[in-house]
N, CA, C and O of each residue as an XYZ file, in Angstrom:
904
protein
N       0.559     -1.343      0.132
C       0.191     -0.137     -0.168
C       0.538      1.422      0.072
O       0.564      1.874      1.216
N       0.733      2.014     -0.764
C       1.553      3.092     -0.700
C       0.600      4.456     -0.243
O      -0.610      4.445     -0.469
N       1.290      5.662      0.441
C       0.929      6.589      0.929
C       1.068      7.659      0.089
O       0.637      8.716      0.551
N       1.611      7.704     -1.167
C       1.721      8.945     -1.296
C       0.542      9.994     -1.314
O       0.915     11.157     -1.160
N      -0.747      9.803     -1.467
C      -1.535     11.179     -1.329
C      -0.944     11.683     -0.002
O      -0.908     12.911      0.066
N      -0.467     11.013      1.082
C      -0.672     11.753      2.135
C       1.055     13.003      2.341
O       1.484     13.745      3.225
N       1.385     12.696      1.327
C       3.074     13.571      1.162
C       2.539     14.803      0.342
O       2.759     14.980     -0.856
N       1.801     15.635      1.166
C       1.257     17.087      0.567
C       1.446     17.989      1.618
O       1.093     17.526      2.703
N       1.880     19.101      1.648
C       1.579     20.097      2.116
C       2.811     20.435      3.190
O       3.789     19.702      3.039
N       2.909     21.353      4.170
C       4.260     21.568      5.189
C       4.760     20.288      5.719
O       4.106     19.474      6.371
N       5.880     20.211      5.398
C       6.709     19.168      5.939
C       7.651     19.758      6.608
O       8.690     20.147      6.074
N       7.334     19.910      8.092
C       8.320     20.318      9.180
C       9.246     19.270      9.519
O       9.026     18.064      9.631
N      10.727     20.162      9.721
C      11.718     19.218      9.718
C      12.326     19.516     11.465
O      12.559     20.717     11.597
N      12.546     18.900     12.458
C      12.925     19.181     13.539
C      14.403     20.193     13.447
O      15.307     19.969     12.642
N      14.407     21.070     14.224
C      15.979     21.718     14.485
C      16.886     20.795     15.574
O      16.568     19.867     16.317
N      18.222     21.517     15.307
C      19.041     20.664     16.719
C      18.984     21.476     17.837
O      19.400     20.978     18.883
N      18.562     22.621     17.860
C      19.010     23.594     19.145
C      17.685     23.381     20.255
O      17.607     24.043     21.290
N      16.934     22.615     19.956
C      15.940     23.191     20.958
C      16.033     21.720     21.942
O      16.213     20.564     21.558
N      15.834     22.255     23.356
C      15.532     20.881     24.237
C      14.502     20.253     23.753
O      13.879     20.737     22.808
N      14.136     19.019     24.345
C      12.911     17.685     24.015
C      12.033     18.535     24.303
O      11.244     18.848     23.412
N      11.933     19.067     25.443
C      10.579     19.975     26.161
C       9.784     20.865     24.992
O       8.679     20.779     24.456
N      10.746     21.620     24.898
C      10.120     22.558     23.731
C      10.123     21.968     22.503
O       9.050     22.083     21.910
N      10.915     21.419     21.972
C      10.631     20.493     20.627
C       9.671     19.822     20.367
O       9.274     19.770     19.203
N       9.169     19.271     21.171
C       7.786     18.228     21.459
C       6.450     19.318     21.406
O       5.398     19.044     20.828
N       6.718     20.634     22.145
C       5.415     21.087     22.163
C       5.687     22.129     20.841
O       4.589     22.465     20.397
N       6.673     22.674     20.163
C       6.584     23.304     18.969
C       6.121     22.294     18.123
O       5.228     22.691     17.375
N       6.553     20.658     17.939
C       6.127     19.788     16.848
C       4.323     19.821     17.004
O       3.689     20.053     15.975
N       3.782     19.652     17.931
C       2.647     19.770     18.345
C       2.004     21.352     17.767
O       1.109     21.597     16.959
N       2.445     21.795     18.165
C       1.841     23.419     17.336
C       2.139     23.642     15.957
O       1.643     24.569     15.316
N       2.959     22.789     15.483
C       3.372     22.888     14.068
C       2.052     22.030     13.446
O       1.420     22.412     12.461
N       1.802     20.992     14.090
C       0.257     20.083     13.474
C      -0.732     20.705     13.629
O      -1.664     20.850     12.837
N      -0.550     21.281     15.070
C      -2.285     22.239     15.017
C      -2.128     23.249     14.093
O      -3.226     23.722     13.802
N      -1.036     23.871     13.401
C      -1.484     24.857     12.456
C      -1.462     23.997     11.227
O      -1.260     24.808     10.323
N      -1.548     22.941     10.755
C      -1.595     22.510      9.629
C      -0.559     21.312      8.997
O      -0.697     20.388      8.195
N       0.468     21.815      9.754
C       1.796     20.800      9.178
C       1.256     19.244      9.059
O       0.756     18.618      9.993
N       1.451     18.767      7.766
C       1.002     17.269      7.309
C       2.137     16.180      7.593
O       1.817     14.991      7.564
N       3.280     16.504      7.829
C       4.125     15.599      7.887
C       5.106     16.421      8.932
O       5.065     17.597      9.294
N       6.226     15.082      9.360
C       7.072     15.661     10.374
C       7.977     15.062     10.392
O       7.779     13.853     10.514
N       9.648     15.595     10.271
C      10.304     14.822     10.100
C      11.450     15.023     11.283
O      11.598     16.120     11.821
N      12.034     14.176     11.544
C      12.702     13.843     13.104
C      14.217     13.752     12.428
O      14.711     12.861     11.736
N      14.765     15.013     12.890
C      16.437     15.293     12.297
C      17.330     15.830     13.209
O      17.572     17.036     13.160
N      17.996     14.926     14.255
C      18.706     15.513     15.535
C      20.351     15.046     15.275
O      20.569     13.910     14.854
N      21.272     15.812     15.498
C      22.474     15.414     15.171
C      23.082     15.638     16.461
O      24.183     15.112     16.626
N      22.485     16.458     17.619
C      23.044     16.724     18.861
C      22.552     15.856     19.895
O      22.772     16.435     20.959
N      22.036     14.835     20.088
C      21.740     14.469     20.983
C      22.042     12.750     20.766
O      22.145     12.268     19.637
N      22.168     11.899     22.064
C      22.487     10.501     21.908
C      21.661      9.476     21.750
O      20.451      9.696     21.686
N      22.052      8.471     21.679
C      21.373      7.176     21.089
C      19.575      7.243     22.097
O      18.383      7.216     21.792
N      20.172      7.313     23.007
C      18.921      7.082     24.068
C      17.930      8.148     23.936
O      16.715      8.065     23.762
N      18.646      9.102     24.045
C      17.608     10.302     23.830
C      16.739     10.520     22.595
O      15.542     10.808     22.591
N      17.622     10.316     21.447
C      16.583     10.049     20.122
C      15.719      9.092     20.342
O      14.574      9.525     20.209
N      15.763      7.767     20.675
C      14.687      7.220     20.984
C      13.693      7.730     21.697
O      12.571      7.855     21.206
N      14.009      8.129     23.082
C      12.524      8.654     23.557
C      12.031      9.883     22.734
O      10.832      9.936     22.463
N      12.720     10.701     22.390
C      11.866     11.807     21.154
C      11.496     11.278     20.188
O      10.420     11.750     19.820
N      11.920     10.383     19.471
C      11.120     10.008     18.339
C      10.049      9.249     18.961
O       8.968      9.622     18.505
N       9.910      8.159     19.984
C       8.503      7.726     20.418
C       8.109      8.735     20.904
O       6.910      8.499     20.761
N       8.139      9.779     21.417
C       7.272     11.011     21.927
C       6.772     11.500     20.823
O       5.563     11.712     20.921
N       7.313     11.808     19.633
C       6.867     12.374     18.671
C       5.780     11.444     17.778
O       4.625     11.816     17.569
N       6.281     10.307     17.338
C       5.362      9.150     16.932
C       3.998      9.135     17.574
O       2.957      8.944     16.947
N       4.086      9.363     18.944
C       3.017      9.322     19.614
C       2.037     10.566     19.335
O       0.819     10.439     19.208
N       2.804     11.915     19.248
C       1.943     13.033     18.961
C       1.457     12.856     17.339
O       0.350     13.266     16.992
N       2.119     12.395     16.657
C       1.744     12.321     15.077
C       0.322     11.329     14.765
O      -0.727     11.507     14.146
N       0.791     10.447     15.386
C      -0.620      9.387     15.736
C      -1.672     10.097     16.072
O      -2.589     10.141     15.252
N      -1.789     10.719     17.157
C      -2.690     11.097     17.593
C      -3.527     12.361     16.898
O      -4.694     12.685     17.121
N      -2.669     12.909     16.084
C      -2.944     14.216     15.414
C      -2.882     14.194     13.828
O      -2.777     15.178     13.096
N      -2.995     12.489     13.352
C      -3.101     11.962     12.255
C      -2.266     13.130     11.213
O      -2.776     13.784     10.303
N      -0.718     13.146     11.713
C       0.421     13.873     11.103
C       1.328     12.091     10.217
O       1.340     11.007     10.799
N       1.645     12.217      9.486
C       2.871     11.536      9.088
C       4.157     11.837      9.731
O       4.533     12.999      9.881
N       4.900     10.734     10.146
C       5.803     10.756     11.046
C       7.129     10.212     10.230
O       7.290      8.992     10.201
N       7.862     10.862      9.723
C       9.477     10.585      9.151
C      10.424     10.450      9.954
O      10.320     11.253     10.881
N      11.446      9.695     10.035
C      12.828      9.752     10.619
C      13.952      9.743      9.653
O      14.231      8.811      8.897
N      14.525     10.798      9.749
C      15.626     10.922      8.955
C      16.730     10.030      9.215
O      16.941      9.584     10.343
N      17.673      9.665      7.879
C      18.882      8.811      7.886
C      18.513      7.187      8.339
O      18.954      6.221      7.715
N      17.837      7.103      9.250
C      17.581      6.016     10.284
C      16.627      4.812     10.105
O      15.539      5.127     10.588
N      16.605      3.644      9.636
C      15.579      3.007      9.428
C      15.045      2.164     10.011
O      13.909      1.707      9.884
N      16.348      1.761     11.105
C      15.916      0.858     12.576
C      15.511      2.022     13.768
O      14.747      1.697     14.677
N      16.002      3.208     13.702
C      14.875      3.893     14.732
C      13.831      4.521     14.270
O      13.114      5.176     15.026
N      13.545      4.392     12.698
C      12.066      4.501     12.776
C      11.547      3.321     13.193
O      10.692      3.477     14.066
N      11.767      2.133     12.867
C      10.969      1.078     13.132
C      10.465      0.864     14.655
O       9.345      0.667     15.127
N      11.833      0.993     15.265
C      11.507      0.941     16.710
C      10.821      1.792     17.270
O      10.051      1.442     18.165
N      10.919      3.006     16.918
C      10.016      4.122     17.733
C       8.489      4.466     16.979
O       7.751      5.414     17.246
N       8.289      3.479     16.045
C       6.981      3.219     15.326
C       6.722      4.386     14.785
O       5.653      4.905     15.107
N       7.543      5.049     13.906
C       7.228      5.699     12.607
C       6.627      5.328     11.677
O       6.530      4.128     11.423
N       5.959      6.471     10.784
C       5.732      6.029      9.644
C       6.673      5.807      8.290
O       6.299      5.511      7.155
N       7.902      6.027      8.744
C       8.847      5.804      7.436
C       9.879      6.422      7.640
O       9.942      6.922      8.763
N      11.106      6.662      6.691
C      12.197      7.161      6.936
C      12.452      8.116      5.610
O      11.823      7.944      4.566
N      13.427      9.118      5.779
C      14.122      9.756      4.776
C      15.337      9.426      4.526
O      16.102      9.435      5.490
N      15.813      9.087      3.347
C      17.040      8.493      2.827
C      17.953      9.738      2.393
O      17.434     10.664      1.771
N      19.345      9.758      2.728
C      20.149     10.626      2.327
C      21.140      9.990      1.005
O      20.869      8.822      0.728
N      21.912     10.439      0.424
C      23.254      9.566     -0.088
C      23.632      8.526      0.071
O      23.650      7.554     -0.685
N      24.114      8.723      1.528
C      24.788      7.840      2.435
C      24.195      7.103      3.237
O      24.800      6.657      4.212
N      22.293      6.683      2.903
C      22.006      6.199      4.120
C      21.484      4.901      3.778
O      20.680      4.430      4.582
N      21.850      4.025      2.460
C      21.174      2.931      1.997
C      20.606      3.364      1.038
O      20.547      4.457      0.474
N      19.874      1.675      0.793
C      19.037      1.965     -0.553
C      17.621      1.910     -0.105
O      17.370      2.008      1.096
N      16.721      1.766     -0.946
C      15.147      1.910     -0.991
C      15.096      0.629     -0.183
O      14.773      0.556      1.003
N      15.470     -0.413     -1.004
C      14.740     -1.917     -0.855
C      15.576     -2.463      0.918
O      15.107     -3.194      1.790
N      16.873     -1.750      0.865
C      17.362     -1.909      2.391
C      16.201     -1.456      3.822
O      15.851     -2.011      4.864
N      15.914     -0.195      3.159
C      15.053      0.271      4.339
C      13.956     -0.079      4.419
O      13.389     -0.030      5.510
N      13.295     -0.553      3.257
C      11.674     -1.272      3.007
C      12.053     -2.560      3.717
O      11.235     -2.798      4.606
N      13.060     -3.519      3.625
C      13.062     -4.614      4.210
C      13.052     -4.619      5.983
O      12.769     -5.585      6.692
N      13.286     -3.813      6.246
C      13.318     -3.249      7.850
C      12.126     -2.693      8.318
O      11.631     -2.976      9.409
N      11.412     -1.498      7.094
C       9.832     -0.978      7.770
C       8.899     -1.422      7.065
O       7.820     -0.829      7.089
N       9.085     -2.652      6.208
C       7.675     -2.979      5.466
C       7.341     -2.195      4.261
O       7.818     -1.138      3.849
N       6.099     -3.208      3.634
C       5.576     -2.195      2.821
C       4.789     -1.099      2.909
O       4.614     -0.441      1.883
N       4.166     -0.695      4.145
C       2.996      0.119      4.555
C       3.823      1.500      4.551
O       3.360      2.552      4.110
N       5.359      1.325      5.208
C       6.089      2.554      5.555
C       6.159      3.555      4.165
O       5.956      3.037      3.067
N       6.396      4.719      4.254
C       6.807      5.958      3.644
C       8.365      5.662      3.290
O       8.885      4.907      4.111
N       9.056      6.013      2.443
C      10.119      6.068      1.945
C      10.438      7.155      1.032
O      10.097      7.164     -0.151
N      11.210      8.220      1.707
C      11.698      9.229      0.614
C      13.239      9.222      0.796
O      13.887      8.709      1.708
N      13.716      9.985     -0.399
C      15.116      9.830     -0.945
C      15.273     11.719     -1.606
O      14.521     12.324     -2.369
N      16.354     12.112     -1.023
C      16.921     13.015     -1.669
C      17.747     12.841     -2.642
O      18.612     11.973     -2.762
N      17.311     14.136     -3.711
C      17.957     13.677     -5.092
C      18.744     15.184     -5.268
O      19.300     15.476     -6.326
N      18.724     15.901     -4.348
C      19.566     17.190     -4.402
C      19.582     18.254     -6.076
O      18.869     19.241     -6.258
N      20.331     17.827     -6.829
C      19.567     18.893     -7.946
C      19.576     17.988     -9.374
O      19.794     18.423    -10.504
N      19.243     16.463     -8.941
C      19.432     15.627    -10.032
C      17.987     14.929    -10.109
O      17.202     14.611     -9.217
N      17.913     14.779    -11.853
C      16.537     14.771    -11.695
C      16.717     12.873    -11.977
O      15.852     12.038    -11.711
N      17.863     12.649    -12.474
C      18.197     11.057    -12.654
C      18.099     10.378    -11.670
O      17.502      9.302    -11.707
N      18.722     10.904    -10.454
C      18.441     10.229     -9.404
C      16.902      9.910     -8.706
O      16.453      8.884     -8.195
N      16.391     11.075     -8.893
C      14.686     10.930     -8.928
C      14.295      9.830     -9.505
O      14.066      8.770     -8.923
N      14.194     10.063    -10.797
C      13.839      8.615    -11.688
C      14.460      7.532    -10.995
O      13.820      6.840    -10.203
N      15.302      7.401    -11.169
C      15.999      6.218    -10.357
C      15.452      5.609     -8.968
O      15.313      4.416     -8.699
N      15.185      6.700     -8.172
C      14.453      6.437     -6.908
C      12.941      5.749     -6.943
O      12.482      4.817     -6.283
N      12.331      6.609     -8.012
C      11.199      6.214     -8.139
C      10.909      4.776     -8.497
O       9.843      4.227     -8.218
N      11.918      4.190     -9.133
C      11.735      3.077     -9.780
C      12.143      1.893     -8.780
O      11.948      0.679     -8.849
N      12.696      2.588     -7.952
C      13.364      1.060     -6.935
C      12.391      1.624     -5.877
O      12.732      1.290     -4.743
N      11.242      2.409     -5.925
C      10.389      2.244     -5.068
C       9.823      3.336     -4.161
O       8.690      3.293     -3.680
N      10.771      4.390     -3.954
C      10.764      5.290     -3.144
C       9.047      6.115     -3.491
O       8.497      6.305     -4.576
N       8.644      6.407     -2.276
C       7.316      6.875     -2.013
C       7.212      8.276     -2.532
O       6.225      8.724     -3.115
N       8.522      9.051     -2.223
C       8.362     10.269     -2.739
C      10.128     10.844     -2.715
O      11.056     10.086     -2.434
N      10.304     12.337     -3.075
C      11.760     12.211     -3.712
C      12.040     14.160     -3.339
O      11.354     15.136     -3.642
N      13.083     14.058     -2.731
C      13.441     15.767     -2.321
C      14.336     16.164     -2.979
O      15.383     15.522     -3.060
N      14.122     17.467     -3.692
C      15.264     17.849     -4.065
C      15.692     19.440     -3.606
O      14.599     20.000     -3.517
N      16.664     20.357     -3.300
C      17.254     21.183     -3.038
C      18.572     21.281     -2.188
O      19.039     20.324     -1.571
N      19.042     22.358     -2.215
C      18.635     23.181     -1.205
C      18.229     24.652     -2.850
O      18.891     25.201     -3.731
N      17.108     24.651     -2.480
C      16.644     25.845     -3.463
C      17.050     27.332     -3.349
O      17.117     28.192     -4.227
N      17.337     27.401     -1.850
C      17.845     28.702     -1.350
C      18.838     28.710     -0.628
O      19.173     27.574     -0.291
N      19.588     29.677     -0.161
C      20.466     29.462      0.928
C      20.106     28.872      2.187
O      19.010     29.219      2.625
N      20.807     28.025      2.896
C      20.477     27.236      4.426
C      21.461     27.591      5.034
O      22.577     27.709      4.527
N      21.109     27.859      6.474
C      22.048     27.784      7.663
C      22.437     26.614      8.013
O      23.539     26.419      8.527
N      21.128     25.210      7.653
C      21.474     24.048      8.227
C      22.666     23.378      7.303
O      23.509     22.676      7.861
N      22.713     23.578      6.064
C      23.818     22.944      5.089
C      23.748     23.885      4.055
O      22.981     23.946      3.094
N      24.912     24.799      4.493
C      25.363     25.644      3.597
C      26.016     25.557      2.430
O      26.247     26.451      1.615
N      26.324     24.315      2.400
C      27.239     24.068      1.255
C      26.341     23.209      0.440
O      26.980     22.253      0.000
N      25.476     23.200      0.187
C      24.342     22.426     -0.662
C      24.254     22.886     -1.845
O      24.307     24.110     -1.969
N      24.122     22.183     -2.844
C      23.730     22.309     -4.248
C      22.834     23.205     -4.144
O      22.231     23.295     -3.074
N      22.506     24.147     -5.300
C      21.150     24.745     -5.575
C      20.753     24.422     -6.517
O      21.653     24.415     -7.356
N      19.499     24.012     -7.042
C      19.040     23.155     -8.240
C      17.870     24.474     -8.644
O      17.381     25.126     -7.721
N      17.567     24.715     -9.835
C      17.181     25.752    -10.187
C      15.440     25.249    -10.119
O      15.027     24.092    -10.193
N      14.724     26.351     -9.978
C      13.421     26.077     -9.857
C      12.691     25.268    -10.760
O      11.797     24.557    -10.301
N      13.007     25.265    -12.355
C      12.927     24.697    -13.433
C      12.710     22.948    -12.939
O      11.728     22.248    -13.189
N      13.949     22.553    -12.185
C      13.949     21.119    -11.909
C      12.412     20.913    -11.540
O      11.750     20.209    -12.301
N      11.859     21.425    -10.531
C      10.521     20.980    -10.155
C       9.550     20.299    -11.230
O       9.054     19.181    -11.363
N       9.507     21.784    -12.094
C       8.638     21.389    -13.341
C       8.957     20.443    -14.315
O       8.029     19.853    -14.868
N      10.024     20.217    -14.597
C      10.860     19.180    -15.124
C      10.445     17.521    -14.314
O      10.106     16.553    -14.994
N      10.535     17.486    -13.105
C      10.457     16.559    -12.233
C       9.177     16.076    -12.543
O       8.969     14.915    -12.895
N       8.109     17.143    -12.392
C       6.372     17.058    -12.218
C       6.031     16.510    -13.354
O       4.951     15.929    -13.250
N       6.674     16.426    -14.792
C       6.459     16.027    -15.914
C       6.670     14.553    -16.288
O       5.882     13.977    -17.038
N       7.882     13.872    -15.687
C       8.033     12.777    -15.599
C       7.870     11.500    -14.370
O       7.908     10.295    -14.616
N       7.684     12.118    -13.033
C       7.517     11.599    -12.071
C       5.798     11.128    -11.580
O       4.810     11.855    -11.684
N       5.823     10.207    -11.228
C       4.278      9.939    -10.586
C       4.352     10.021     -8.829
O       3.333     10.065     -8.141
N       5.625     10.032     -8.314
C       5.548     10.468     -6.849
C       5.514     11.934     -6.514
O       5.921     12.818     -7.268
N       4.891     12.157     -5.078
C       5.289     13.296     -4.932
C       6.494     14.072     -4.841
O       7.529     13.458     -4.578
N       6.543     15.352     -5.017
C       8.047     15.772     -5.274
C       7.866     16.921     -3.744
O       6.899     17.588     -3.377
N       9.049     16.779     -3.233
C       9.477     17.822     -1.848
C      10.516     18.765     -2.434
O      11.534     18.483     -3.066
N      10.123     19.714     -2.149
C      11.302     20.983     -1.935
C      11.846     21.016     -0.322
O      11.237     20.738      0.711
N      13.132     21.435     -0.518
C      13.699     21.796      0.713
C      14.903     22.817      0.680
O      15.593     22.988     -0.325
N      15.042     23.320      1.589
C      16.375     24.241      1.540
C      16.217     25.776      2.192
O      16.609     26.480      1.261
N      15.984     26.350      2.894
C      16.341     27.651      2.832
C      14.721     28.316      2.683
O      14.601     29.481      2.304
N      13.668     27.591      2.967
C      12.223     28.222      2.485
C      11.685     29.043      3.390
O      11.625     28.624      4.546
N      11.233     30.233      3.121
C      10.301     30.806      3.855
C       9.128     31.051      3.123
O       8.957     30.939      1.910
N       8.239     31.441      4.107
C       6.682     31.661      3.239
C       6.510     32.504      2.192
O       5.519     32.644      1.474
N       7.865     33.212      2.159
C       7.540     34.293      0.982
C       7.959     33.880     -0.412
O       7.678     34.500     -1.437
N       8.931     32.341     -0.304
C       9.124     31.386     -1.428
C       7.863     30.295     -1.439
O       7.834     29.557     -2.424
N       7.220     30.190     -0.824
C       6.259     29.289     -0.947
C       5.523     28.853     -2.088
O       5.735     27.877     -2.809
N       4.341     29.995     -2.168
C       3.753     29.493     -3.513
C       4.427     29.784     -4.752
O       3.752     29.727     -5.780
N       5.634     30.084     -4.824
C       6.535     29.823     -5.897
C       7.003     28.300     -6.199
O       7.320     27.852     -7.301
N       6.976     27.733     -5.183
C       7.730     26.731     -5.249
C       6.667     25.564     -5.569
O       6.871     24.469     -6.093
N       5.496     26.121     -5.104
C       4.535     25.058     -5.258
C       3.805     25.194     -6.405
O       3.135     24.301     -6.925
N       3.942     26.357     -6.813
C       3.457     26.646     -8.930
C       4.380     25.947     -9.344
O       4.151     25.195    -10.291
N       5.664     25.994     -8.763
C       6.687     25.187    -10.016
C       6.646     23.620    -10.177
O       7.048     22.955    -11.131
N       5.883     23.071     -8.648
C       5.637     21.434     -9.392
C       5.649     20.739     -7.718
O       5.187     19.615     -7.519
N       6.245     21.588     -6.589
C       6.496     21.048     -5.258
C       5.230     20.283     -4.579
O       4.570     21.230     -4.153
N       4.738     19.450     -4.343
C       3.693     18.778     -3.747
C       3.813     19.082     -2.061
O       2.824     19.296     -1.359
N       5.391     19.056     -1.496
C       5.397     19.468     -0.169
C       6.554     20.423     -0.262
O       7.209     20.629     -1.284
N       6.817     21.228      1.421
C       7.667     22.101      1.055
C       8.357     21.859      2.721
O       7.886     22.201      3.806
N       9.583     21.168      2.410
C      10.397     20.924      3.955
C      10.877     21.976      4.316
O      11.771     22.508      3.658
N      10.355     22.555      5.527
C      10.941     23.596      6.445
C      11.364     23.471      7.731
O      10.688     22.910      8.592
N      12.222     23.858      7.887
C      12.743     23.984      9.359
C      13.034     25.278     10.356
O      12.557     25.313     11.490
N      13.726     26.162      9.907
C      14.274     27.277     10.582
C      12.508     28.124     10.914
O      11.898     28.263     11.974
N      12.098     28.592      9.307
C      10.935     29.253      9.238
C      10.163     29.098     10.393
O       9.911     30.049     11.134
N       9.644     27.585     10.658
C       8.424     27.233     11.492
C       8.950     27.374     12.800
O       8.531     28.141     13.668
N       9.842     26.629     12.877
C      10.430     26.350     14.123
C      11.108     27.433     15.012
O      11.370     27.343     16.212
N      11.314     28.383     14.242
C      12.031     29.666     14.771
C      10.731     30.789     14.891
O      10.964     31.828     15.509
N       9.754     30.640     14.468
C       8.988     31.390     14.213
C       8.168     31.814     15.774
O       8.044     30.935     16.627
N       7.695     33.091     15.999
C       7.395     33.559     17.517
C       5.974     32.944     17.757
O       5.421     32.786     18.845
N       5.439     32.590     16.349
C       4.235     31.912     16.710
C       4.273     30.589     15.672
O       4.287     30.574     14.441
N       4.282     29.577     16.561
C       4.178     28.356     15.583
C       3.376     27.893     14.614
O       3.575     27.388     13.508
N       1.884     28.325     15.616
C       0.978     27.577     14.977
C       0.696     28.571     13.531
O       0.656     28.124     12.385
N       0.525     29.953     13.909
C       0.072     30.763     13.098
C       1.143     30.625     11.715
O       0.684     31.137     10.694
N       2.351     30.065     11.603
C       3.145     30.005     10.628
C       2.734     28.841      9.914
O       2.419     29.021      8.738
N       2.661     27.550     10.430
C       2.230     26.551     10.081
C       1.090     26.793      9.209
O       1.181     26.609      7.995
N      -0.130     27.252      9.847
C      -1.196     27.703      9.267
C      -1.361     28.266      7.828
O      -2.155     27.949      6.942
N      -0.212     29.349      7.866
C       0.077     30.425      6.825
C       0.351     29.211      5.844
O      -0.360     29.054      4.851
N       1.425     28.334      6.153
C       1.793     27.259      4.966
C       0.759     26.516      4.431
O       0.757     26.116      3.267
N      -0.165     26.306      5.275
C      -1.176     25.337      4.872
C      -2.158     26.179      3.825
O      -2.698     25.698      2.829
N      -2.249     27.433      4.252
C      -3.320     28.414      3.042
C      -2.372     28.244      1.800
O      -2.929     28.045      0.720
N      -0.979     28.301      1.838
C      -0.832     28.382      0.361
C      -0.827     26.972     -0.318
O      -0.439     26.908     -1.484
N      -1.082     26.260      0.090
C      -1.312     24.814     -0.533
C      -2.865     24.786     -0.735
O      -3.270     24.010     -1.601
N      -3.806     25.547     -0.034
C      -5.455     25.507     -0.184
C      -5.398     26.635     -1.073
O      -6.354     26.538     -1.843
N      -4.835     27.484     -1.278
C      -4.663     28.214     -2.647
C      -4.554     27.700     -3.811
O      -5.209     27.925     -4.828
N      -3.526     26.858     -3.587
C      -2.938     25.975     -4.871
C      -3.873     25.187     -5.276
O      -4.222     25.250     -6.455
N      -4.481     24.278     -4.389
C      -5.786     23.559     -4.700
C      -6.908     24.436     -5.222
O      -7.628     23.976     -6.109
N      -7.043     25.199     -4.928
C      -8.683     25.675     -5.381
C      -8.327     26.535     -6.647
O      -9.320     26.941     -7.251
N      -6.806     26.980     -7.297
C      -6.669     27.275     -8.186
C      -6.513     26.271     -9.046
O      -6.804     26.492    -10.221
N      -6.014     24.929     -8.651
C      -6.034     23.880     -9.758
C      -7.164     23.311    -10.137
O      -7.113     22.586    -11.131
N      -8.481     23.506     -9.426
C     -10.003     23.150     -9.226
C     -10.159     23.721    -10.064
O     -10.259     23.040    -11.084
N     -10.273     25.099    -10.246
C     -10.753     26.343    -11.264
C     -10.156     25.983    -12.522
O     -10.901     25.888    -13.498
N      -8.786     25.743    -12.660
C      -8.113     25.585    -13.879
C      -8.867     24.182    -14.629
O      -9.136     23.973    -15.811
N      -9.037     23.492    -13.617
C      -9.492     22.128    -14.456
C     -11.170     21.867    -14.757
O     -11.573     21.053    -15.588
N     -12.060     22.730    -13.907
C     -13.001     22.935    -14.176
C     -13.378     23.979    -15.658
O     -14.266     23.819    -16.496
N     -12.489     24.882    -15.574
C     -12.711     25.684    -16.792
C     -11.899     24.732    -18.539
O     -12.116     24.987    -19.724
N     -11.289     24.019    -18.110
C     -10.770     22.996    -19.111
C     -11.803     22.466    -19.275
O     -12.367     22.960    -20.252
N     -12.708     21.221    -18.533
C     -13.508     21.053    -18.798
C     -15.020     21.403    -19.498
O     -15.757     20.799    -20.278
N     -15.067     22.539    -18.885
C     -16.079     23.650    -19.515
C     -15.689     23.717    -21.153
O     -16.452     23.131    -21.920
N     -14.669     24.327    -21.633
C     -14.053     24.019    -22.453
C     -14.094     23.103    -23.489
O     -13.805     23.369    -24.656
N     -14.500     21.879    -23.016
C     -14.432     20.420    -23.985
C     -15.918     20.143    -23.796
O     -16.314     18.986    -23.931
N     -16.666     21.004    -23.531
C     -18.082     20.747    -24.013
C     -18.869     21.262    -25.516
O     -20.040     20.955    -25.736
């Protein structure tokens, strides 16, 4: 069973600098505001703390019907009860992650600035692909910078959802969605907001607006064919 339809909207990725207590609270606020996916990405805590945080986040996401993805680590995802894992360049294959997590899991793959990697990932069973960094990012300052056109090109050849990542703010959100992104992966602009609920809600409205525009376009096209 694929869960492609669930990969849509604000995809909030956890920052490193927050304490566990504040992190969990802000995740709940992000989901309240409209985040559809949460990715757990923590580089600065030990294994036991990661497990405790991941299990707590899994419980929140189950309760609030958000998709929970763990970055890099299929075994942590499985043990914490996550919905899936996101794989980078050095994190193993889709098949290996699927063997750990099972057929019902969601597996995403970073494809940076390369459409060929995305095509190969989809062929290997990835449930979504991610491109970026589209804008300068303090999290990965040396990341490649794909052109916006890559989203449009990918939309033309891929069936799976497309995630845009890297330095995204509310000001750039609509442009990325219009270019072809199904989801926007955001760290700082959500978790560093003064009002996390309000910021997540603003992102959710970007997707609502795009969905409304698509429905109007489809209705217009249908009327033209009558």
